[in-house]
C-alpha positions as CSV (number, residue, x, y, z in Angstrom):
1,M,1.0,-6.8,19.5
2,N,3.6,-9.6,20.0
3,T,5.9,-9.7,17.5
4,D,5.1,-13.9,16.4
5,S,1.6,-12.8,15.7
6,L,2.1,-10.6,13.1
7,F,2.8,-13.1,11.1
8,N,2.8,-17.1,10.1
9,S,5.6,-18.2,8.7
10,K,4.6,-20.3,5.4
11,K,6.6,-23.1,3.9
12,H,7.1,-22.7,0.0
13,K,7.5,-25.7,-2.0
14,I,8.3,-25.7,-5.7
15,K,6.3,-28.6,-7.3
16,D,8.0,-31.4,-8.4
17,V,8.2,-31.1,-12.6
18,D,7.4,-34.8,-13.6
19,D,11.0,-36.1,-14.7
20,S,9.9,-39.0,-16.4
21,D,11.9,-38.6,-19.8
22,N,16.2,-39.2,-19.1
23,D,16.5,-39.8,-22.9
24,A,20.2,-38.6,-23.5
25,E,19.1,-36.3,-26.3
26,D,16.4,-34.7,-24.6
27,V,19.0,-34.1,-21.5
28,Q,21.1,-31.5,-23.9
29,R,17.8,-30.1,-25.4
30,K,16.0,-29.5,-22.1
31,F,18.8,-27.5,-21.0
32,V,18.9,-24.4,-18.2
33,R,19.4,-20.8,-20.2
34,M,22.4,-19.5,-19.1
35,Q,23.1,-15.9,-18.9
36,G,24.1,-14.2,-21.8
37,E,22.1,-16.7,-23.9
38,P,19.1,-15.9,-26.1
39,V,15.9,-15.8,-23.5
40,G,13.6,-18.6,-25.5
41,E,16.5,-20.9,-24.9
42,V,14.6,-24.1,-23.6
43,R,15.0,-25.1,-20.2
44,I,15.6,-28.2,-18.0
45,L,16.5,-28.5,-14.5
46,K,15.3,-32.0,-13.4
47,Y,15.9,-35.3,-14.2
48,I,14.3,-38.7,-12.9
49,E,14.9,-40.4,-10.4
50,D,16.9,-43.8,-11.1
51,L,14.8,-46.1,-11.2
52,G,16.6,-49.3,-10.3
53,P,15.8,-51.5,-7.2
54,E,14.3,-49.6,-4.2
55,Q,17.0,-48.1,-1.7
56,K,16.7,-48.4,1.7
57,D,15.7,-45.4,3.8
58,E,18.8,-42.9,4.0
59,V,20.6,-42.8,7.6
60,Y,21.2,-38.9,7.9
61,D,24.7,-39.1,9.9
62,S,27.6,-37.9,10.5
63,S,29.0,-40.3,7.7
64,W,25.8,-39.0,5.3
65,L,26.8,-35.3,5.7
66,N,30.8,-36.1,5.1
67,K,29.3,-37.8,2.0
68,T,27.1,-35.6,1.2
69,L,29.6,-32.6,1.3
70,N,32.5,-34.0,-0.6
71,R,29.9,-35.1,-3.1
72,L,28.8,-31.1,-3.7
73,N,32.2,-30.2,-3.4
74,K,33.0,-32.1,-6.4
75,A,29.9,-31.1,-8.5
76,I,31.3,-27.7,-7.9
77,V,34.7,-28.3,-9.4
78,K,33.6,-30.1,-12.1
79,N,31.0,-27.9,-13.3
80,S,33.0,-25.0,-13.0
81,E,35.9,-26.3,-14.5
82,L,33.4,-27.7,-17.4
83,R,31.9,-24.2,-17.6
84,S,35.1,-22.6,-18.0
85,K,36.5,-24.8,-20.9
86,H,33.2,-25.0,-22.8
87,G,31.0,-22.1,-22.0
88,S,30.1,-21.7,-25.9
89,N,28.9,-25.1,-25.8
90,P,26.3,-26.2,-23.3
91,S,25.9,-29.4,-24.4
92,N,29.5,-30.2,-22.8
93,F,28.6,-29.3,-19.3
94,V,24.8,-30.3,-19.3
95,E,25.6,-33.7,-17.1
96,S,28.1,-31.8,-14.7
97,E,24.9,-29.0,-14.0
98,F,22.5,-32.5,-13.3
99,E,25.0,-33.7,-11.0
100,L,25.7,-30.3,-9.6
101,N,21.9,-30.3,-8.7
102,Q,21.0,-33.2,-7.4
103,S,24.2,-33.0,-4.9
104,I,22.5,-29.8,-3.8
105,K,18.8,-31.6,-3.5
106,N,20.9,-34.5,-1.4
107,L,21.3,-31.8,1.2
108,S,17.6,-31.5,1.5
109,G,18.1,-34.6,4.3
110,L,18.9,-32.0,6.3
111,S,15.4,-31.0,7.2
112,L,14.0,-34.2,7.4
113,I,15.8,-35.1,10.5
114,D,13.3,-35.7,13.8
115,D,16.3,-36.0,16.7
116,L,17.2,-32.3,17.2
117,A,19.8,-33.0,19.5
118,K,21.1,-34.9,16.1
119,K,20.3,-32.1,13.7
120,Q,21.6,-29.7,15.4
121,E,25.0,-31.3,15.6
122,L,24.8,-31.7,11.8
123,L,23.8,-28.3,11.5
124,N,27.1,-27.6,13.4
125,F,29.1,-29.4,11.2
126,F,27.3,-28.1,8.4
127,Y,28.0,-24.7,9.5
128,Q,31.8,-25.0,9.8
129,N,32.5,-26.9,6.3
130,M,34.1,-24.7,3.7
131,V,31.7,-26.6,1.2
132,T,28.8,-24.2,2.8
133,L,30.5,-21.4,2.2
134,D,31.0,-22.4,-1.6
135,L,27.2,-23.6,-1.6
136,I,26.4,-19.7,-0.5
137,S,28.1,-18.5,-3.6
138,L,26.2,-20.3,-6.1
139,I,23.0,-18.1,-4.9
140,D,24.4,-15.3,-6.8
141,N,27.7,-16.0,-8.3
142,H,26.1,-19.5,-10.6
143,P,25.3,-18.3,-14.7
144,N,22.3,-21.0,-13.9
145,L,19.9,-19.4,-12.1
146,D,17.8,-22.9,-11.7
147,I,20.8,-24.0,-10.0
148,S,20.8,-21.1,-7.6
149,S,17.3,-21.9,-6.6
150,Q,17.9,-25.0,-5.8
151,V,20.6,-23.6,-3.3
152,V,17.2,-21.5,-2.2
153,R,15.4,-24.2,-1.4
154,I,17.6,-26.1,0.8
155,F,18.4,-23.1,3.1
156,N,14.2,-22.2,3.1
157,D,13.8,-25.8,4.3
158,I,16.5,-25.1,6.9
159,I,15.1,-21.9,7.7
160,D,11.9,-22.5,8.1
161,E,11.4,-24.8,10.6
162,E,7.8,-25.8,12.4
163,D,7.6,-24.9,16.5
164,D,5.7,-27.3,18.7
165,E,4.7,-24.9,21.4
166,D,3.4,-27.2,23.9
167,D,6.9,-29.2,24.3
168,K,8.8,-27.0,26.2
169,E,11.7,-29.4,25.6
170,F,11.4,-29.4,22.1
171,E,11.1,-26.0,21.9
172,D,14.3,-25.1,24.2
173,Q,16.5,-27.8,22.1
174,N,15.1,-25.7,18.8
175,E,16.1,-22.2,20.0
176,E,19.6,-23.8,20.4
177,I,19.0,-24.2,16.8
178,R,17.6,-21.2,15.5
179,L,20.7,-18.9,17.6
180,G,23.6,-21.4,15.9
181,L,21.7,-20.9,12.7
182,A,21.1,-17.0,13.3
183,N,25.0,-16.9,14.0
184,F,26.3,-18.5,11.1
185,L,24.0,-16.7,8.5
186,S,25.3,-13.2,10.3
187,N,28.6,-14.0,9.9
188,S,28.5,-14.8,6.0
189,R,27.2,-13.8,2.8
190,F,24.2,-15.3,2.7
191,V,21.7,-12.3,3.3
192,E,24.1,-10.4,-0.1
193,S,23.7,-13.6,-2.0
194,L,20.2,-13.7,-0.9
195,T,19.4,-10.1,-2.1
196,K,21.8,-10.1,-5.3
197,Y,19.3,-13.5,-6.2
198,F,16.5,-11.5,-5.3
199,F,16.9,-8.9,-7.7
200,N,18.1,-11.3,-10.6
201,L,15.1,-12.7,-10.1
202,Q,12.6,-9.6,-10.2
203,K,15.0,-9.1,-13.6
204,T,14.4,-12.5,-15.2
205,I,10.5,-12.0,-14.5
206,S,10.2,-8.7,-16.1
207,D,11.7,-9.9,-19.2
208,P,8.5,-10.3,-21.9
209,T,10.8,-13.3,-24.1
210,I,10.2,-15.5,-21.1
211,L,7.8,-18.6,-21.1
212,Q,5.0,-18.6,-19.2
213,S,5.3,-21.5,-17.1
214,Y,8.7,-20.1,-16.0
215,K,7.9,-16.9,-15.0
216,A,5.2,-18.9,-12.9
217,E,7.8,-20.9,-11.4
218,L,10.2,-17.7,-11.0
219,L,7.3,-15.8,-9.2
220,E,7.3,-18.9,-6.5
221,C,11.0,-19.0,-6.5
222,L,10.3,-15.1,-5.5
223,S,7.9,-16.2,-2.7
224,I,10.5,-18.6,-1.5
225,C,12.7,-15.7,-1.4
226,L,10.6,-13.7,0.7
227,N,9.7,-16.0,2.9
228,I,13.3,-16.6,3.9
229,F,13.7,-12.6,4.7
230,I,10.8,-13.0,6.7
231,N,12.0,-16.1,8.7
232,L,15.4,-14.1,8.6
233,V,13.8,-11.2,10.7
234,N,11.7,-13.8,13.0
235,L,15.3,-15.2,14.1
236,G,15.6,-12.0,16.2
237,N,19.2,-12.0,15.5
238,L,20.1,-7.9,15.5
239,K,23.5,-8.5,13.9
240,L,21.8,-10.6,11.1
241,N,18.7,-7.6,11.1
242,E,21.4,-4.3,11.1
243,I,22.8,-6.5,8.0
244,L,19.4,-6.2,6.3
245,I,17.8,-2.7,7.3
246,K,21.4,-1.4,5.8
247,N,21.0,-2.6,2.7
248,G,20.1,0.0,1.0
249,K,18.8,-1.0,-2.5
250,L,17.1,-4.0,-0.6
251,M,15.2,-1.4,1.5
252,E,14.7,1.3,-1.2
253,F,12.6,-1.8,-3.0
254,L,10.8,-2.5,-0.3
255,I,9.9,0.7,0.4
256,S,9.2,1.5,-3.3
257,Q,6.8,-1.1,-3.3
258,I,4.8,0.6,-0.2
259,K,2.7,2.7,-3.6
260,V,2.1,-0.1,-5.7
261,E,-1.4,0.2,-6.6
262,I,-4.1,-1.8,-5.0
263,N,-5.3,-3.8,-7.7
264,S,-1.7,-5.3,-8.5
265,I,-1.4,-6.7,-5.2
266,D,-0.6,-10.5,-5.1
267,V,0.8,-12.6,-2.8
268,N,4.6,-11.0,-3.2
269,S,3.0,-8.1,-2.8
270,Q,1.9,-8.9,0.7
271,Y,5.0,-10.9,1.9
272,I,7.0,-7.9,0.7
273,A,5.4,-5.6,3.6
274,E,5.5,-8.4,5.8
275,F,9.1,-8.8,5.8
276,L,9.1,-4.8,6.2
277,S,6.7,-4.7,9.0
278,N,8.2,-7.0,11.1
279,L,12.1,-5.9,9.9
280,L,10.9,-2.3,11.4
281,I,9.7,-4.0,14.5
282,K,12.5,-6.2,15.3
283,I,14.6,-3.3,14.8
284,S,12.7,-1.0,17.6
285,E,13.0,-3.7,20.2
286,V,16.5,-2.6,20.2
287,S,16.6,0.7,18.9
288,F,14.8,3.1,17.3
289,K,17.9,5.1,16.1
290,I,18.8,2.6,13.9
291,I,15.2,3.1,12.3
292,E,16.2,7.1,12.2
293,T,19.5,6.6,10.8
294,E,18.6,3.7,8.3
295,I,15.1,4.7,7.3
296,L,13.8,7.9,8.0
297,F,16.5,10.0,7.1
298,K,17.1,8.1,3.9
299,Y,13.7,7.5,2.3
300,N,10.3,8.7,1.9
301,I,8.8,6.1,3.7
302,V,6.1,7.9,5.8
303,E,4.9,9.9,2.5
304,N,5.1,6.5,1.0
305,L,2.5,5.0,4.0
306,L,0.3,8.0,3.6
307,I,0.1,7.4,-0.2
308,M,-0.8,4.0,0.1
309,V,-3.8,5.3,2.5
310,S,-5.0,7.8,0.2
311,K,-5.6,5.4,-2.1
312,L,-8.1,3.7,0.3
313,L,-10.6,6.6,-0.6
314,K,-11.2,4.7,-4.2
315,F,-12.5,2.0,-2.6
316,D,-14.8,2.3,0.4
317,T,-17.6,0.0,-0.7
318,E,-15.0,-2.4,-1.9
319,I,-13.0,-3.3,1.0
320,D,-15.3,-6.5,2.1
321,N,-14.3,-7.8,-1.5
322,F,-11.1,-7.7,-1.1
323,K,-8.6,-10.7,-1.5
324,D,-6.7,-11.8,1.7
325,E,-3.6,-10.9,0.2
326,Q,-4.9,-7.2,-0.5
327,K,-5.8,-7.6,3.4
328,E,-2.7,-8.4,4.5
329,F,-0.6,-5.8,2.7
330,L,-2.7,-2.8,4.1
331,E,-2.6,-4.1,7.4
332,N,1.5,-5.1,7.2
333,N,1.7,-0.9,5.5
334,I,-0.2,0.4,8.6
335,D,1.5,-1.3,11.2
336,S,4.5,0.4,9.8
337,L,2.9,3.5,9.5
338,C,2.0,3.3,13.2
339,L,5.2,1.6,14.6
340,L,7.1,4.8,13.1
341,L,4.8,7.3,14.5
342,N,4.8,5.6,17.3
343,I,8.8,5.7,18.2
344,S,10.2,8.4,16.5
345,N,9.5,12.0,16.6
346,V,11.0,12.6,13.2
347,S,8.1,10.3,11.8
348,K,5.5,12.5,13.3
349,K,7.6,15.7,11.8
350,H,7.3,13.9,8.4
351,F,3.7,12.3,8.7
352,Q,2.7,16.9,9.4
353,V,4.5,18.0,6.5
354,N,2.8,15.5,4.2
355,E,-0.4,16.4,5.3
356,G,-1.1,13.3,7.5
357,L,-3.6,14.6,9.7
358,E,-5.4,16.5,7.0
359,L,-5.3,12.8,5.3
360,I,-7.2,11.4,8.2
361,F,-9.8,13.8,8.9
362,L,-10.8,13.6,5.3
363,I,-10.6,9.7,5.2
364,L,-13.2,10.2,9.1
365,N,-15.4,12.9,7.5
366,K,-15.8,11.4,4.2
367,T,-16.6,7.8,5.1
368,N,-18.3,5.4,7.4
369,N,-16.6,2.1,6.5
370,K,-15.5,0.8,9.7
371,Y,-12.7,-0.7,8.5
372,F,-11.5,2.6,6.9
373,I,-12.7,4.1,11.0
374,G,-10.5,1.5,12.3
375,I,-7.0,2.5,10.4
376,C,-7.6,6.1,11.2
377,V,-8.2,6.1,14.7
378,K,-5.2,3.3,15.1
379,I,-3.0,5.8,13.2
380,L,-3.6,8.8,15.9
381,S,-3.8,6.7,18.4
382,N,0.2,6.0,17.8
383,L,1.0,9.2,16.5
384,I,-0.3,10.8,19.9
385,K,0.1,7.8,22.2
386,F,-0.7,8.1,25.6
387,T,1.4,6.7,28.7
388,L,0.8,7.3,32.1
389,T,4.8,7.9,32.6
390,D,6.1,10.2,29.5
391,E,6.6,13.6,30.0
392,P,5.1,16.4,28.1
393,D,6.2,16.1,24.3
394,D,6.0,19.5,23.1
395,I,5.4,17.8,19.1
396,V,2.7,15.7,20.7
397,Y,1.2,19.0,22.0
398,A,1.3,20.7,18.7
399,I,-0.3,17.9,16.9
400,I,-3.2,17.4,19.6
401,L,-3.4,21.8,19.1
402,Q,-3.5,21.2,15.4
403,M,-5.8,18.3,15.6
404,I,-8.7,20.5,17.8
405,N,-8.0,23.7,16.2
406,G,-7.1,23.1,12.9
407,N,-9.0,19.9,11.5
408,G,-12.1,20.3,14.0
409,C,-11.1,16.9,15.5
410,L,-13.4,16.6,18.4
411,K,-16.7,16.2,16.5
412,P,-16.0,13.2,14.3
413,L,-14.0,11.6,16.8
414,F,-16.7,11.4,19.6
415,K,-19.6,10.5,16.8
416,L,-17.5,7.2,17.3
417,Y,-19.1,6.5,20.5
418,K,-22.4,6.4,19.5
419,S,-21.2,4.6,16.1
420,Y,-18.6,1.6,17.0
421,N,-19.2,1.4,20.6
422,D,-19.0,-2.7,20.2
423,D,-15.6,-3.0,18.3
424,E,-13.2,-3.4,21.0
425,E,-10.3,-1.8,18.9
426,I,-11.7,1.2,17.9
427,L,-12.7,2.0,20.9
428,K,-9.5,1.1,22.5
429,N,-7.6,3.5,20.4
430,L,-10.5,6.0,20.7
431,N,-10.2,6.4,23.9
432,N,-6.5,6.1,24.1
433,I,-6.8,9.5,21.9
434,I,-8.8,10.7,24.6
435,L,-6.8,10.6,27.3
436,S,-3.7,12.1,25.5
437,F,-5.6,15.3,25.4
438,S,-6.9,14.9,29.0
439,K,-3.2,14.5,29.8
440,N,-1.3,17.1,27.2
441,L,-3.1,20.1,27.2
442,S,-2.3,22.5,29.7
443,M,-5.0,22.7,32.8
444,D,-6.4,26.4,32.0
445,S,-6.1,25.8,27.7
446,N,-9.1,26.7,25.8
447,E,-8.9,23.2,23.9
448,R,-9.0,21.5,27.1
449,I,-11.7,23.6,28.0
450,R,-13.8,22.2,24.4
451,L,-12.8,18.9,25.3
452,V,-14.6,18.8,28.7
453,N,-17.5,20.6,27.2
454,K,-18.1,17.9,24.3
455,F,-18.4,15.2,27.5
456,V,-21.3,17.5,29.8
457,D,-22.9,19.2,26.5
458,K,-26.6,18.6,25.6
459,N,-27.0,16.8,29.7
460,F,-23.7,15.4,29.7
461,Y,-24.5,13.1,26.9
462,Y,-21.1,11.6,26.2
463,A,-20.0,11.1,29.6
464,K,-23.4,9.4,30.5
465,K,-22.7,7.7,27.0
466,I,-18.8,6.1,28.0
467,L,-20.1,5.3,31.7
468,S,-23.2,3.5,30.2
469,L,-20.5,1.2,28.0
470,R,-18.3,1.0,31.1
471,S,-21.4,-0.3,33.2
472,S,-22.3,-2.6,30.3
473,L,-18.7,-4.2,30.5
474,K,-18.3,-4.3,33.8
475,N,-21.3,-6.3,34.0
476,K,-20.9,-9.2,31.7
477,S,-20.9,-12.4,33.4
478,K,-16.9,-12.9,31.9
479,I,-14.8,-10.3,31.1
480,R,-12.3,-10.3,28.4
481,E,-8.9,-8.9,29.2
482,S,-9.6,-6.9,26.1
483,Q,-12.8,-5.1,28.5
484,I,-10.6,-4.8,31.1
485,Y,-8.5,-2.6,29.4
486,I,-11.1,-0.9,27.8
487,I,-12.8,-0.6,31.2
488,N,-9.8,1.2,32.9
489,Q,-9.2,3.9,30.1
490,I,-12.7,4.9,30.6
491,T,-12.4,5.1,34.2
492,L,-9.1,7.1,33.8
493,I,-11.0,9.6,31.7
494,L,-13.9,10.1,34.1
495,A,-11.1,10.8,37.2
496,W,-9.3,12.9,34.4
497,L,-12.6,14.7,34.1
498,C,-13.5,15.1,37.8
499,A,-10.0,16.8,38.5
500,I,-10.2,19.2,35.4
501,L,-14.0,20.0,36.7
502,V,-13.2,20.3,39.8
503,D,-11.1,23.8,39.5
504,Y,-13.3,24.7,36.3
505,D,-16.5,24.8,37.1
506,Y,-17.8,23.4,40.5
507,E,-21.2,23.5,39.6
508,L,-20.6,21.8,36.9
509,F,-18.8,19.2,38.5
510,K,-21.8,18.8,41.2
511,Q,-24.3,18.2,38.6
512,L,-21.7,15.5,36.5
513,K,-21.2,13.7,40.0
514,N,-25.3,14.2,40.2
515,R,-25.9,12.4,36.7
516,L,-23.3,9.4,36.6
517,N,-24.8,8.5,40.1
518,L,-21.6,9.1,42.3
519,K,-22.2,9.4,46.1
520,E,-23.2,13.3,46.5
521,D,-20.9,13.7,49.4
522,L,-17.8,13.4,47.5
523,K,-15.5,15.8,48.3
524,L,-13.7,18.8,46.6
525,D,-10.2,17.8,48.3
526,D,-10.1,14.9,47.3
527,Y,-10.6,15.5,43.3
528,R,-8.2,18.3,43.7
529,L,-5.4,16.0,44.4
530,K,-3.2,16.0,41.0
531,I,-3.3,12.8,39.4
532,E,0.7,13.0,39.3
533,Q,0.4,12.2,43.2
534,F,-1.6,8.7,42.2
535,I,1.3,7.8,39.8
536,E,4.7,8.3,41.6
537,F,6.5,5.0,41.6
538,S,8.6,4.0,44.2
539,D,12.5,2.5,43.0
540,S,10.5,-1.5,43.4
541,G,8.0,-0.1,40.2
542,T,5.4,-0.3,42.3
543,I,2.6,2.5,43.3
544,A,3.7,4.9,46.4
545,Q,1.9,5.4,49.2
546,H,-0.9,8.0,48.1
547,P,-3.3,9.6,50.2
548,K,-5.6,7.4,51.6
549,P,-9.4,8.2,50.6
550,P,-11.7,9.4,52.9
551,S,-14.9,6.9,53.9
552,T,-17.4,9.0,52.3
553,I,-15.6,8.1,49.0
554,D,-16.9,5.9,46.4
555,E,-14.7,3.4,47.3
556,L,-15.4,1.1,44.1
557,F,-14.7,4.5,41.7
558,F,-11.7,5.1,43.9
559,K,-10.2,1.6,43.8
560,D,-10.9,1.7,40.1
561,Y,-9.0,4.5,39.7
562,I,-5.7,3.4,41.2
563,E,-6.0,0.2,39.5
564,T,-6.3,1.7,35.7
565,L,-3.5,3.6,37.0
566,K,-1.4,0.5,37.8
567,I,-2.2,-0.9,34.9
568,L,-1.4,1.3,32.4
569,Q,1.9,2.3,34.1
570,E,3.0,-1.7,33.6
571,L,1.7,-1.4,30.3
572,S,3.7,1.5,29.7
573,R,6.7,0.2,30.6
574,T,6.4,-2.9,28.0
575,N,7.7,-2.1,24.3
576,Y,5.4,-1.1,21.2
577,Q,4.4,-4.1,20.1
578,E,2.6,-5.3,23.1
579,I,0.4,-2.4,23.8
580,A,-0.1,-1.1,19.8
């Protein structure tokens, strides 16, 4: 699961307000409400542009930026002085408020520069100028929330840049700009200021006395703020992401929103879930220990995620009518849960303590909804993830025993091979579950015997089922990469099954050969070779010399088997995001 595919960054633009009236008396009447003033105070932020002669197009160069920053500095100082002197009488500093707002808006030219080399040069100058730090301080320190919002808009336009995947030179230069941006932001108070602004917005929005039109604008500002958070994560700067994940108040809020009622989910709920999911993914690429220390040991995130999953039972027949933001909210939170289960045994323990298995199999046994089935097998697949190279895991082993003995998982899981054999995502996760069983269960355990019996019972029903599925995929005129993955999963399942039956019940093994149309002269010793022999890797990472199969063995089967091991081994070397 590539990180970039998790979300598409969206540019959020606040709609321009009609500024057709610049009457001086109206200027004072439409003043922005300040902290400490009555909530009912009428607000204004914008004035019309000067209606004089048409101006020439602005040239965005170093001279322009220097003048713009100097004007901004003067506007900040003037507004601060007038506020200090006339704090009780807004009419005495309303003009300076307007000048400050306009000075901030003028910086929007930074996001209009097409020449990337020039843009990088001007942004570097912008980062190094002390006025920029004063600008950041306005985000959380200025009493006028709309001034703060104007600063946030400027940074949103700088941070939220479009990519051009077809232009390598553009991408390389844009990457340099992103690196410079990430370095500047990670060494400033930007995240701290943006977080305070975020909570100021929340507080103001929750005020029941504000005008609905103002509330709508503030909600859009909240979307912009969340968009910035998401794009900060996407910069991929570890220091920046650590600042975010170590912000206790912010993390506590994000995790608390997981439990929001599904019917009350809106676009900002979606962005909150997206922000959290992508932050966890980016951090996990570097160190899952940070996630354990800063998230799993501090907050009940797994419990909250399971509470969210439990609410799905109420919507068994309504999922098709969910709004896009509801579906994306659920998908982002499911991604968070799967990631945590995949990378950390701490989260697996929390999952067990909070009766996660009982919940998942309750859903599996209660619903035929394809969407919910997909969620359940995805969670289970990540809970007991299968890789060829990992050492046996005691916690995974204990969970598998609980699944088979305590939850009766084999019947509902195997039924999915009948009902969802056309859904590649469900099949991929289902196969991973079966492969994890095959790898982790003791060779002579009762649980493994029960697993084998599911394949051979009823005249080898499920063994033939997965072989038929494998054949239908292999016979397609054009096979997709995802289908090749499933083919190789099934090949490895069959290889495990053969290896087990050789020692467990040789008569059954011979029947299996016949039922699966494997050659009669497959030799017992060939399958007694431990699977570990085929996955020993040299220092170079390639498959070590393996015993050459006798000419009597099914060459195609053996080739697929070895290729499967190679492919899955290679996948096991990649990050969670690429195999989840």
